[in-house]
C-alpha positions in Angstrom: 180.0 -128.0 31.2 178.8 -126.1 28.1 175.2 -125.5 27.1 175.6 -127.9 24.2 176.8 -130.7 26.6 173.8 -130.1 28.9 171.4 -130.2 25.9 173.0 -133.5 24.7 172.8 -135.1 28.2 169.2 -133.9 28.6 168.3 -135.4 25.2 169.9 -138.7 26.1 168.0 -138.9 29.4 164.7 -138.1 27.7 165.4 -140.6 25.0 166.2 -143.3 27.6 163.1 -142.6 29.6 160.9 -142.6 26.4 162.4 -145.9 25.1 162.1 -147.6 28.5 158.4 -146.5 28.8 157.6 -147.7 25.3 159.3 -151.1 25.9 157.2 -151.7 29.0 153.9 -150.4 27.5 154.0 -152.0 24.0 152.1 -155.3 23.4 153.9 -156.1 20.2 156.9 -158.4 20.9 158.8 -157.4 17.7 158.4 -153.7 18.5 159.5 -154.3 22.1 162.6 -156.1 20.9 163.5 -153.3 18.5 162.9 -150.7 21.2 165.0 -152.7 23.7 167.9 -152.8 21.3 167.6 -149.1 20.8 167.6 -148.6 24.6 170.8 -150.7 24.9 172.5 -148.6 22.1 171.5 -145.4 23.8 172.6 -146.6 27.1 176.1 -147.3 25.6 176.2 -143.6 24.6 175.4 -142.6 28.1 178.1 -144.9 29.4 180.7 -143.2 27.2 179.5 -139.7 28.2 179.9 -140.6 31.8 183.4 -141.8 31.3 182.4 -145.0 33.0 184.9 -147.9 33.4 185.0 -150.7 30.9 184.6 -153.2 33.6 182.8 -152.7 36.9 183.6 -154.9 39.9 181.3 -155.1 42.9 184.0 -155.5 45.6 184.2 -153.2 48.6 188.0 -153.3 48.7 188.4 -152.1 45.1 188.4 -148.4 44.3 186.0 -146.9 41.7 188.9 -146.3 39.3 191.3 -148.8 40.7 193.6 -150.0 37.9 193.9 -150.2 34.2 195.0 -153.2 32.1 196.3 -152.2 28.7 198.4 -153.0 25.7 201.1 -150.8 24.1 204.1 -151.4 21.8 206.0 -153.4 24.4 203.1 -155.7 25.4 200.5 -156.0 28.1 200.7 -154.0 31.4 198.7 -153.2 34.5 198.7 -149.7 36.0 197.4 -148.6 39.4 195.3 -145.5 39.1 196.0 -144.1 42.6 193.8 -146.6 44.4 193.5 -146.6 48.2 194.5 -150.3 48.7 196.9 -150.5 45.9 197.5 -153.1 43.1 199.8 -156.0 43.5 201.5 -158.2 40.9 203.0 -161.4 42.2 202.9 -160.1 45.8 204.6 -156.7 45.1 202.7 -153.4 45.2 203.1 -151.7 41.8 202.4 -148.4 40.0 202.9 -149.8 36.5 204.1 -153.3 35.6 204.6 -155.3 32.4 202.6 -158.5 32.5 203.8 -162.0 31.5 202.1 -165.4 31.6 201.5 -166.8 35.1 201.5 -163.4 36.7 198.9 -162.8 39.4 197.2 -159.4 39.8 195.6 -158.7 43.1 193.2 -155.8 43.7 191.6 -155.9 47.1 190.2 -159.5 47.5 190.1 -160.1 43.8 192.9 -162.3 42.2 193.3 -162.3 38.4 195.6 -164.9 36.8 197.4 -163.8 33.6 197.6 -166.1 30.6 199.1 -164.6 27.5 199.7 -166.1 24.1 203.2 -167.4 23.4 
């Protein structure tokens, strides 16, 4: 990590802490609302810098980076990201699978039904 990256991360942390403190300490509702919006926008920058997932699932049987659901020129797909327990589509363990309506994706104890536009 470069010195510039450390400086940016440090500035984001200080900004988050400062905004959080001001939101809690201000007595003006309008100011608190504006600061809270600023806090949320800053937090989204931190989320991107961390490379955090787009969707976090609180399930013990799902890996931190379990699977990706995406779209390319051929349509929607699901791809296992090297998870411990694997990703299943319609009962079969997959590495990458095209999705169609009525498919069922299973990750750990989570079941996701697929419904795509015609």
